[in-house]
C-alpha positions in Angstrom: 4.6 -21.6 -12.4 6.5 -18.5 -11.3 8.5 -18.2 -8.0 7.6 -14.8 -6.5 9.3 -13.4 -3.4 7.0 -11.1 -1.4 8.8 -8.8 0.9 6.5 -7.9 3.7 4.4 -11.0 3.2 2.5 -10.5 6.4 1.4 -6.9 5.7 -2.0 -5.7 4.4 -1.0 -6.1 0.8 1.6 -8.8 1.1 -0.6 -11.4 2.8 -3.3 -10.9 0.2 -0.8 -11.1 -2.6 0.5 -14.4 -1.2 -3.0 -15.8 -1.2 -3.6 -14.5 -4.8 -0.4 -15.9 -6.2 -1.0 -19.3 -4.5 -4.5 -19.5 -5.8 -3.2 -19.0 -9.3 -0.7 -21.9 -8.9 2.4 -19.9 -8.4 5.0 -20.4 -5.7 4.7 -17.4 -3.3 7.5 -17.0 -0.8 7.2 -14.6 2.1 10.5 -13.0 3.1 10.9 -11.0 6.3 12.8 -11.0 9.5 10.4 -13.5 11.1 9.6 -15.8 8.2 11.3 -19.0 7.1 12.9 -17.1 4.2 14.7 -14.5 6.2 15.0 -11.0 4.9 16.1 -7.8 6.7 16.6 -4.5 4.9 19.3 -3.7 7.5 21.2 -6.9 6.9 22.4 -7.3 3.3 23.7 -10.8 4.2 20.1 -11.9 4.1 19.4 -10.6 0.6 21.0 -13.3 -1.6 19.2 -16.2 0.1 15.8 -14.4 -0.1 15.9 -13.9 -3.8 17.7 -17.1 -4.8 15.7 -18.8 -7.6 13.1 -16.1 -7.8 11.5 -15.0 -11.1 10.1 -11.8 -9.5 10.0 -9.8 -6.3 7.3 -7.7 -4.7 9.1 -4.8 -2.9 7.7 -3.2 0.2 10.1 -0.8 1.8 11.1 -0.4 5.5 8.8 2.6 5.9 8.3 6.2 4.7 10.1 8.0 7.5 13.7 7.8 6.2 15.5 7.5 2.8 16.1 3.9 2.0 17.0 4.3 -1.7 20.6 3.3 -1.2 19.5 0.0 0.4 17.0 -0.6 -2.5 19.8 0.0 -5.0 22.0 -2.6 -3.3 19.1 -5.0 -3.1 18.3 -4.7 -6.8 22.0 -5.4 -7.6 21.7 -8.6 -5.5 18.4 -9.5 -7.3 20.0 -8.9 -10.7 22.9 -11.2 -9.8 20.3 -13.9 -8.9 18.7 -13.5 -12.3 15.5 -12.0 -10.9 13.6 -10.7 -13.9 11.0 -8.3 -12.5 10.6 -6.1 -9.4 7.3 -4.5 -8.5 7.4 -1.7 -6.0 4.4 -0.8 -3.7 4.5 3.0 -3.7 1.6 5.4 -3.2 -0.3 7.9 -5.4 0.5 10.5 -2.8 4.2 10.5 -3.9 3.3 13.5 -6.0 2.6 15.6 -2.9 6.1 15.2 -1.4 8.7 15.3 -4.2 12.2 14.4 -2.9 10.8 12.4 0.0 11.7 8.8 0.9 9.0 7.3 -1.3 9.9 9.4 -4.3 13.6 8.6 -3.9 12.8 4.8 -3.7 10.9 5.1 -7.0 13.9 6.8 -8.6 16.2 4.1 -7.3 14.0 1.4 -8.7 13.8 3.1 -12.1 17.6 3.5 -12.1 18.3 -0.1 -11.1 19.4 -3.2 -13.1 16.1 -5.1 -12.8 13.0 -4.6 -15.0 10.5 -2.7 -12.9 6.9 -1.7 -12.3 5.6 0.8 -9.8 2.2 0.5 -8.2 0.8 3.8 -6.9 -2.5 3.1 -5.0 -4.7 5.6 -3.3 -5.5 5.3 0.4 -6.7 1.8 1.3 -10.3 1.0 2.2 -8.7 -1.3 4.8 -7.3 1.7 6.6 -10.8 1.9 8.2 -10.5 -1.7 9.6 -6.8 -2.2 10.1 -5.0 1.1 10.3 -5.1 4.9 10.6 -8.8 5.6 9.9 -10.3 2.8 12.1 -13.0 4.3 14.4 -12.1 4.8 18.0 -15.2 4.9 20.3 -17.3 5.2 17.2 -15.4 8.2 15.7 -13.1 8.4 12.7 -10.7 11.3 13.2 -8.6 12.8 10.4 -7.7 16.3 9.3 -9.3 16.1 5.9 -12.4 18.3 6.1 -14.8 17.7 3.3 -12.1 16.3 1.0 -12.9 13.1 -0.9 -10.8 10.0 -1.6 -11.3 7.1 -4.0 -10.4 4.4 -1.4 -9.1 1.2 -2.9 -9.7 -2.4 -1.8 -6.3 -3.9 -1.0 -7.5 -7.1 -2.7 -7.6 -5.2 -5.9 -3.9 -4.1 -5.4 -3.0 -7.7 -4.7 -4.7 -8.9 -7.9 -3.0 -6.3 -9.9 0.4 -7.1 -8.4 -0.1 -10.8 -9.0 -1.1 -10.2 -12.6 1.8 -7.9 -13.3 4.4 -10.2 -11.6 3.2 -13.5 -13.0 3.1 -12.1 -16.6 6.0 -9.7 -16.3 3.7 -7.0 -17.5 3.9 -3.2 -17.6 7.7 -3.0 -17.2 9.0 0.5 -17.0 5.6 1.9 -16.0 4.1 3.6 -13.0 0.5 2.5 -12.6 -2.0 4.6 -10.5 -4.7 2.6 -8.7 -7.8 3.7 -7.0 -11.4 2.8 -6.2 -14.2 3.6 -8.7 -15.4 6.8 -7.1 -14.3 9.3 -4.4 -16.1 9.5 -1.1 -16.0 12.1 1.7 -15.1 10.8 5.1 -18.7 11.6 6.2 -20.0 9.3 3.5 -17.4 6.6 4.4 -18.5 6.8 8.1 -22.2 6.4 7.1 -21.3 3.2 5.1 -19.3 1.9 8.0 -22.4 2.4 10.3 -24.7 0.7 7.8 -22.5 -2.4 7.4 -21.4 -2.8 11.0 -24.6 -1.9 12.8 -22.4 0.2 15.0 -22.9 4.0 14.9 -19.8 5.7 13.3 -19.3 9.4 12.7 -16.5 11.4 11.2 -14.7 14.2 13.1 -12.6 16.7 11.2 -9.4 16.8 13.4 -7.4 20.0 13.6 -4.3 19.6 11.5 -1.9 20.8 14.2 -3.6 18.6 16.8 -3.1 15.6 14.5 0.6 16.4 14.1 1.0 16.8 17.9 -0.7 13.5 18.5 1.7 11.8 16.1 4.7 13.4 17.7 3.5 12.5 21.2 3.4 8.8 20.0 7.1 9.1 19.0 6.4 9.1 15.2 9.5 9.9 13.2 9.5 13.4 11.6 10.0 12.0 8.2 6.8 9.9 8.5 4.9 12.9 9.9 5.8 14.9 6.8 4.8 12.1 4.5 1.5 11.5 6.3 0.5 15.1 6.4 1.4 15.5 2.7 -1.0 12.7 1.9 -3.8 14.0 4.2 -3.3 17.6 2.9 -3.8 16.2 -0.6 -7.2 14.8 0.5 -8.3 18.0 2.3 -7.4 20.2 -0.7 -9.2 17.9 -3.2 -6.0 17.2 -5.1 -6.3 13.5 -4.4 -10.0 13.0 -5.3 -9.3 12.0 -8.9 -10.1 8.4 -10.0 -7.3 6.2 -11.6 -8.1 3.5 -14.1 -5.3 1.1 -13.3 -7.4 -1.7 -11.8 -9.7 -1.8 -14.8 -6.8 -1.6 -17.2 -4.9 -4.5 -15.7 -7.8 -6.8 -14.5 -10.4 -6.0 -17.1 -13.0 -5.2 -14.5 -14.0 -2.2 -12.4 -12.3 -1.6 -9.1 -14.2 -2.7 -6.1 -16.7 -0.2 -4.7 -16.2 1.0 -1.1 -19.7 -0.2 -0.1 -19.0 -3.7 -1.5 -15.7 -3.9 0.3 -17.4 -2.8 3.6 -20.1 -5.5 3.3 -17.4 -8.1 2.9 -14.9 -7.0 5.6 -16.3 -4.5 8.1 -18.7 -6.8 10.1 -15.7 -9.0 11.1 -13.3 -6.2 12.0 -12.1 -5.8 15.5 -13.9 -2.5 16.2 -17.2 -3.6 14.7 -17.3 -6.9 16.6 -17.1 -5.2 20.0 
């Protein structure tokens, strides 16, 4: 049985990873500002207690808006002093579209740190249509992506990969790209959402500058605006439509199809249940 500390244990990936590790018989410990095991990226005094006795740690950063690589370097030094043997970072496949950005710098800090590491680079989450940026509003999915396609990944697959890598201390020194089994346009994704929810859903190609203006009006930090637009531009251009084989490589099975994910999760989502 391994003791795995999950930073961001209540997030989309973190809470599913907690469930997966527990189901496999490991001790999963959620660490955050509001959990029993307290952890705060802005308070280094919380770091030693969070990683005490841990075999591995799942790292989710404080966001993509600002450079946090110095904090990650300090945290990894703390983890090494506590004899943590493996750190797995949740990154993103879109890091390639913004070299030198906060996510890229975090990857570099991990690779240069004192703990054996693995980087997970998933494509956009299927759950972004139920829990985040692509969720329909009044029956419409709005995004500035045109006819671009994306191989959306089920977050459960990410959690299973992370659990497998952490528990077995596998793939150290590697960056693993993860995606769903095929790329879908947003028109096709909206049609699947309609079929599985019973609620009409359509896709509207949002103007790029209007999307940026909407983010800024909501007070979104400029660093995150740049990161988000780099990822969305990657979809629109077709640069992010490629399929990655990481799920099948690690789990020995195909990645979950978007339609199968939708049948499982969409009917119970907040927008579909209205």
